[in-house]
Steps between C-alpha positions, in 0.01 A plus 500: 500500500704243305407134487778262606582359156691190617225391739235564238685299234571212739140467612316607186342164419340484846401868498348496153193315629445763771533778243238331280265477799533872566473606135299230324506685167872427460602214270807277513647709218451815708692340787777354291838592646715650226875525558462592865344835413274581796416843359356341188297253710362775729425715193299218341301446822445878532381519140258204530360581846519879530675468840766751598862387481549561874201280585630216282848522652352516851295187424809316374692601811221373724495170309874466537496572873214249551696243303812570706319465831332181380838368395650598838215322678549191287875498567436541871247216500732270311785591736284422803393165353861412418607585857223278641597214268865537597412491870285189452779327310748587775268363767439181302871457434571548869244236596630255240857567605412432863315179407787385279748572779292296745475207257869518414580500869275195552666316208844590630407373845369176351816454291719561806295247695532237223873564470529451873317164479719384210817605677389317815436181301846520339665559836320199654578260211809627315601166349159449339508847348856465369400168341184659353705789356754255355220293343334805347832619361580153356153477340535850349843406359361182342216690334739768370740237369224304325362818342847604381569153364168485313564842346846406375371173351236695305768732362720210389204333323446812294833457330425148379 
């Protein structure tokens, strides 16, 4: 039985603690991973513990399969939590969207109503409103002219 080398290398830091629990006589130096040579690692464990090579490989395989199933369970749990969070966000967005639509509709209705009132006032008294518009335009022109005049006077003073 051959140990899956890639899985063993990828998970070695996590698995090393389990190996030390099983064979407490092993040191960190005994479990040092050298150049990806699993045969050398298994040989060192075999030498220090007296276990048969097949038993050591079988133990590594069981550790790897437990790690894989734990990883699969974790991925499944995270996926489930993400799905629930997504569903909650969609529900909340839907509620907010509905509320915003209702409020926007109410504001639009109010604006239409106010426009209607203003239009009615202009229709009833057109001369007053034309005079008011003329006065506002005249006043705005005076302010713009004064501002422009003051700015040009400041520029001419800079030269003297």
